[in-house]
N, C-alpha and C positions, 0 to 999 in steps of 0.2 A: 504494500500500500504506500502510495506517495501522493503528491498533488502538484499541479502546475497551473500557471496562468499565462495568457498571451495577449499581445496587442498587435493587430494587423492594420497597417495604414497605407499600403499600396504606394510606395515611393515617397512617403512623407514622414517617416519615423524620425524622431528627434532625440537629442540627449535628454530633454525634459521627460519624454516618454520612458526612458530608462529609469529615471527616478520614480515615476509612477509605478513602474513594473516591480521595483524592489519593495515598495510599500505594499502592493497587492500580494506579492509572494509572502511577505512577513505575516500577513493576515491569516494565512493557512499553514503556518509553521507546525501546527499540531499534526498535520498530515505527514510531515516528514521532518522530524527534529534532528536527523543525523547529519545532514548537510544541505547546502543550497547551491544553485548554479544558474548562470544567466547567459543569454545569447541575444545579440541584436544586429541588424543590418539596416539598410535604408528603408525597409518595408515592414519589418516584423521584429518583435521581441518575445523571448521566452523567459519565464522565471520558474524555477523548479525547486521542490522540497522533497528530500529523499528519506524514506524509511528503508534501510538496507536489509535485504534478505539473500541476495545472490552476489557473489564477488564483493565482500565487505571492504575491499581495498578502495583507495581513491579512483582506481580505474573504472569503477562502476558508477561514477557520478554522471549526472545529466546536466544540461543537454549533451547529447552524444552525436558525433559526426561520422559519416562514411569516410573511408580512407582518402577519397579524392576531395573531401570537404565540400561536396556539392549538395549534400542533404544533411539535415540535422533533425533530431527527434527529441520530444518530451513524451514520457510514457508513465501512466499510472496503472498499476495492476500486476499481474503475473501471467506469464506464458509457460504453462507447466510442461509442454512438450518441446521446449526450446532445444534440448539436446538433439532430438531427432531432426528438427528443422536445420540445426547447425550442420549436421552431417550432410544433409542434402546440399546445402549451400557450399560446403567445402568441396564437394564433388563438382560444383558449378564453377569453382575457381576462386571462391571468396576465402579470405584469411580473417582470423579473429584475434583480438588483442585483449579481450576481457572474457570472463565467465558469465556474463550477464545475459538475461533474456532480452534486454533492451537492444543490445548489439545485434542479436539474432532477428529481432523484429525490424530494426532499421534496414539491415542488409536483405532481409526477406522482402521488404517493401521495394528496395532498390532493384531487386531481381524480378519480382512478380507484380509490382504495383498493388492495386486493390485486391488482386488475386491472392495475396498472402493471407487475407482474412479467412479464406476457406481452409487454411492449413492450421489455424490456431485452436488450441485448447486452453482456455483460461479466461481471465477477466481483464478488461482493458478499456481505457480511454486514452488514445494517443494522438499526437499531432506530428506530422512530418512537413518541414519546410524545404522545398526544392529551391536552392539559391540560384540555380541556373535558369530554370523555367519560371521562377517567381510564382510558384503554385503551392498553396497550403492544403494539406489533406488532414482531416480530422475524423476519427472513427470511434464508435462505441461498441462494446461487446454485444453478443447475440441476445442476451436476456436482460441487459441493463444493470449488471452488478456494480459497475463503476459509473459515477455520474459525469456528465459533461454539459455545460451551459454556454450559451453564446448570446450576444446582443450587439445591435448597432444603434441602440438608443443612447447616442452620445452626442455631445456638443460639436465635436470635430469630425464626425462621420466614421470614426475608427470602429473596428470590430474587436470587441473584448471576448475572450473565451477562457474557460478554465474549469477546475474541479468544484469550485464553490462560488455561489453568488456573492457572498460577503466580501470577497476580494474585489469585486467590481466597485463596491461602494467606496473603496479607498482611492479610486481614480477620479480626480476632480472633473473629468470630462463625461463621466457617467451621469445620466439623468435618472435620479432615484424617484420613481413615481409608483404609487400604489395602483395595482390593477384591480379596479372595482368589479370587474367581471369574474374574478376568481373566487370571490367569497361565497356566492350562492351555491355553486357546485361543491365547494369544500364542505359546506354544512351537510350535504347529503353523503359525500364520499369519505369524509374525515381526513382526506389528504388532498394535495394538489395533483390531480390526475392527468391534466392535459398539457399540451406542448408549451403554451405560454404560462409563465409562472405568476406569482403574486406581485412580481415587479414588472411593470408594463414594458413590453418590448424585450424581455429576457426570456429565452426559450431553452427548453431541454432538447438536446439532441436525442432522438428516440433510440431505444435499443435496436440493434441490428441495422443501423444506418451509418452512412458517412457523408461528410461534406467535402466538396472541392471548391476552393476559392482562388480565382485568378483574375487579375486586372479589375479587382473590385466586384466581380460577379460571383455569385454563390450557386452551386448546384447541390441538391440533396438527393441521395440515392439509398433505397432500401436494399441491402445485400443479403439479409436473412429474414425470412418470414416463417414463424412457427406454423406447423401443420400437424394434423393427427391422421395417420393412415394405418388403421389396424391391419394386421396380417392374420393368417389362419394357421395357428399352431395350438398345441395343447397347453394347458396351464403349466405343466411340469417344464415344458420347453421355455416358456416365458420366464419362469422362475430361474431357470439355469442362465438365461440371457442376462437377467437382472443381476444375479449373483456374480457372474463373470465380469460384467462391465463396471459394477460398483467397486468390486475388489481392485480391479486394475486401475480405476480412476483414483481411488483413495491413495494407492501407492504412488501414483503420479503426483498427486497434490501434496504429498509429504516432502517433496524435494525442497530443500531449504538449507541455507548456511547459517540460519538462526533457529533457536528452539521453537517448537510448536506445541500447543496443547489442544484440548477439545472443549467446546461448550457442551454441557451435558445436562439434560433434564431427565424425566422419567419416561419420556415418549420414545417411540420406535426410531424416529429419524436420526436424532443426535446419538442415540444409543447404538444404532447400526454403524454409523460412521466411526464412533469411538471403538467399537468392538473390532473393527477392521484396522483402524489406525494404530491402536494401542499406544497412544502418547503417554508419557510418564505422568502428566498432570491433567486434571479435568476441573471445570469451573461451573458453578451452579448458583442460582439466585432464587430467593423466596421472600415471603412477607411475614414479618413478626406477628404473632397472635392469630394467624389464620392458617394453621398447619394443615387442616383438613382439606381445604379447597384451593389454597393459594401457595402451596409449598411442596415441591417435588425434590427438594434437596436431599432428603434422606434416601430416596430411591437412587439418585445419582451417586451418592456416596456408596451405597450398597453395591451397585454395578462396578464402580471403580475398585472397590476392595476385592470383589470376586476376581477381578483381573489383576490384582496386585499393584494398583496404581493409586496415586495420591489425589484426593478430591479437596478442593477449596470451595467454600460457599460464603455468600453474603446474604444477610437477612435485612430487609429495609422496612421502614414504617412510613406512616403518612407524612411526618415531618420531613423525612428524607425526600419524599416525592414532591411535595409542594415547594420545598426549598430549591430543589434542582430544576424545577420546570423552566424558569427563565434561561438557564444554561442550555437545557435540552432544546428549547425553541430557537435559541440563537444558533446552535450548531446545526440544526436541521435546515437552516436557510429559509424555509417556508413553513407556515403553520402545519403542525402534524398532531392529530388527535388520537392516533393509535396508542392506547394506554401501554402497550408492550414496549414502547420506546423507553419508558421509565426503568423497568428492570434491565433492559439492554444497556442502558447508560451505566448502571452500577455494575453489571456483570463484566462489561468491558474494562472498567477501571480495576476490578479485581484481577482479571486475567493479565492485564499489563504489568502488574506488580511481579509477575513470574515469567512471562513469555512475551515475545514480540508478535506472535500470530497464533490463530486457533483455526481448527476445522469446525464447521457447523453444518446443520441439516436443512438449511433453506432450500426450497424448490421441490422437495419430495411431495408435498401436498398438491401442488399445482400439476406436477407431471404424472403422478401415480393415482390421483383421486383420493385425497385425504380429508377434504373439508366436509363437514356435516351438511352444508348447504348444497353439496353436489347430490346428496341422496334424498330420500323421501320416506317419511314415517308411514306406518301402516294406516294410521288415521288419515293422513293426507292423501294417500292413495285412494282410500274409500271416498273421501270428500270430493276428489276430482271427478268422480263419476256423476255428480250433479251437473245440470246444464251450466255451461260457462256463463250465460247471461245472468243467472241467479247468483252464481259465485262472484261475478264482477260487481253486481249491485251491492252485495254484502261487503265486498272489499271497500267500495266507495263510502259506505256507511261506517266501516270500521276505522277508516283513516282518522276520524274525529273522536274515537274512543280513547280512554286512558291507556297508556302504554302497558302492555302485559302480554301473556301468552295467547289469550284469545284474539286480541287485536292482531298480533303477528301471524297467527294461523290463518285468519280470515283474509288478511292482505295477501299473504303468499298464495293461498289457495284460489284467489279470485283474480290474479294478475296474469297478464300476458308475460312472456319470458323477459322482455326488456323492462317490464315494471317489477317483476319478481327478482331478477338478478342483474345487478349492475357491478358485481364484484363482491368480495367478501365483507365489505362494509356498506351498510345503508343506515344512516342516522336519521336526519330529517327527510320526510317526504318533501318534494319540491313545493307542494302547497303550504306545508308547515314552515318551510324556509321563508316563503313570501310573507307569512303571517308575522314573523318576528323581525324581518328586515325592513329598513327604511326603503321607500320607493326607488331611490336612485341605485340601489344594489340588487334589484329584482331582475333586471334585464341581463340575463346571462345564459350560458349553455345549460340545458336540462340534461342531467345524466341519463335519464330514460331515453331521450332522443339519441344521445351518443351510443347507448347500448343497442338501440333499435337499428341504427345504421350499421353498426358492427355486425350484428347477427345477420343482416341481409348480405353482408360480404362473405359469410361462411355458410351460406345455404347448402343443404345437403348433408351437413354434419348432424350427429345426434345431439340431444339436449345437453348431455354431459360434456361432449366435445366442445360445443359452443361455449359453455360456461368456463371450461378450462382455457380455451383460447382467449376469451375475454380477460380472464385473470392474468394470463401471460402478457397481454397487451397493456393493461393498466395497473392492476393491483400489484403484481410481482415487482416490476421495476419502480413504480411510483410510491409504493408503500413499504413492502417487506424488505426489498433490497436497499432502498434509499435509507430506511431506518437503520439497517445493519451497517451500511457504509458510514453514515454520519455519526452514529452513536459509538462506533468502534474507533473511527479516525480521530475523534476529539480526545481519545486516550492514547493516540499513536499506536493503535493495535490493528493488525491485519486479520480479516476474516476470510477464510477460504471455504468455498461451497461446492463440494464434489458432485452433489446431485445436479448442479447446473452446468455440468459439462456437456458439450454437444453430443458425445458418444452415448452418455446416459440418456439424453433426451431422445436420441435416435431409437433406443430400445423402448423407452417409455411410450413414445408416440406410436409404436407398433402394437401395443397391447389393447385388445378389445375392451369395451366398457365392462363386460361381465367379469373380467379378471381385475378390474379396478374396484368396482363397488357391486355388492350384492346384499340388499337389505341393510342390515346393521353392520355389515363387514365392509371396511374401507381399506384401500391400498392392499388389496388381496395379494397380488403377485409380489409386491415389495416385502410385505410381512412374511410371506413364506420363504423368501430368500434370506431375510434377516434371522429367521428361526435357526438357520444352520450355524450361526456364529454367536448367538446370544440366548439367554434363558427365555422360555416361553412367556414368562410374566412381563418381560419387556417387549417382545415382538408382538404381543397381543394387546398391549395396553392401549386404551382409547386416547385420542388426542386431547390434550389440555391446553397447550400453548403457553402464553404468558399472561394469565388472568391477573387482574389487579383489583383489590377490594375497595374500589372507589365508591361503590354504592353505600358501603357502611361508613366510610369517612365523611361523606356528605350529609350524614345524619348525626354527626358530632358537631357541637356548637362551634368549636374552634374553626373548623374548615367550612362549615356553613357560612359563618360570618366573613371569613376570608374571601370566599367566592362571591358572596352577596355584595361586598364592597366593590369588587371588580366589575360585576355585571350591572351595577348602577352608577358606575363612574362616568365622567364626561367622555372618556374614550368610547365606552360602550354606547353612549347616547348618540354618537356619531353614526353608528351602524345599525343599531337595534332599537326595537320597542322594548325598553328595559322593564316595563311593567309585565310584559309577557314572559320575559326571562325570569323575573322574580317568582312569577306563578309556577313556572316549571321547577324552580328550586324549592319553593315552599311545598308543593305537592309531593316532591320527593322526600323532603325533610320530615314531613308528617306522615309518610308512608301511604300516601294516597295514590302514588304512581311510582314507576321505576324509570326515572328520567335521567339517570346518571350519565348516559352517553350524550344526550342532548346538552346537558350542562357542561360536561367536560369539553365537548367540541367547541362550544362558544368560548369557554374559559381559556382553552389552549390558544385559540386565535387571538384573543385580547392580550394575552401575555406575549405572544409573538409580535403583535403590532407595537406594543410598548418597546420591546427590544430593538426593533428596526426603524420605527418612525417617531418615537418619543425620546428614548434614551440615547440614541446614536445619531 
């Protein structure tokens, strides 16, 4: 894990821009505290921060040049099959002066241009500047593990790009403007899901895309598009495929010149990775006073001890959570209301005390069918036999009910797919978002419309496949992976995700629905593969995730008052009907409704807004 920033000015780069570049780079020092490096010519400047994993000598520093000095690269990520690509390039006549994957990536681009992307196994956001052709190439990995932002919302017309938005704010030419159209969809999605961010004119480079910039002109190309094409094999054959590819991938992802550990919960995904990797140390997080529902650390410790390894854990409480939230929102760059960011923040800090990098289990749910929302209960299956018109009528009536199981059941059972499933998070219905927002913030993208357009683009797929592909498009890169990157990078920790390898995805995308989900069984093929290397109690344990006891905290006077002060503040009044917010909070406090996610989503946004538009 590293980070970098860049300024492109097409023949008008100045010494003053060099000064701006250094300040921008310093703002993301947490991504790479080991060293920094800079390059500039008359059109472009790079600023780099390094967290060293391969070739720990000064030879591994970036920016790095080709031997003829005609190309220079900045690279954030890891290419795990760099040794294999290196051997290919040596046969092509290339020589190497470092042991880094960066040099392999640069010389691979020199040889194959954008075709090098098809050879890579790993996570990456990298930029190559061709000094002779005056062309800038920027690419982001297949599934969006590493972030990349860019903007031309600048006073001088320059293009700024880099690993984190906060670096742009340090450039006086950047126009810092709040994107009023980002708030409404955020209230439904709980994260910033779409290309344009909460900063007007700042965009995410989408997963599986690259940019080419030459003579001031920009071209964006999608080089990888996830697809699901089941083949016709027996379950045992798929299990063997999963077993082989995950084992090989974990061994590949363990390549490092710095020590690695494992994030470990009581669930199958991280437990499977650890059981294969056998790192000496594992790291777990839980919540004090909520051992039954919010703490899997004892399970993680038990599995570690079975394997003769050391487990470290951290238990956090409400004070920890609320005190850390401003930091969390700052490091996320954009508002983020997934509560699991809180334990991830503390888990990363714990791990960094012992190692520089960890292996983790992200991606298994999306690839192998692990989310409960992908399945259907027996009661829901029966309910769907009623005429859709009746169910849709009841859905529309249920929208205005108090939040609870009955409301959620009726809404799900009476919705079309684009209304039912917009990804793993759905907080405010768009109608409810309108009800709490000031009028000037209501004109924005409707997540239901976005989902509807996406589902039309994947016609012919099964319902499960459509949901998986939607999650890969938005939820995985925009929420899960971004949270993992930002919450680990603020502690200068690298997270490696073997399930997100292209070879693993190739196997996962070949598995039919019936070997992913059947009734109450999820991730069927993956679990059967995991059984071969871990105890059944772990391979068969149901998904828990990172639950946070926020619903209990908001019924305690201290945190009720803390949140109430924020949602009735002058900042809140700029965006919201604060009386409506107080009613949500009071109904929850007095146990008349379960409104914790509504409240937390608004609260997280307000804390973020203070960090970026009031305090800085």
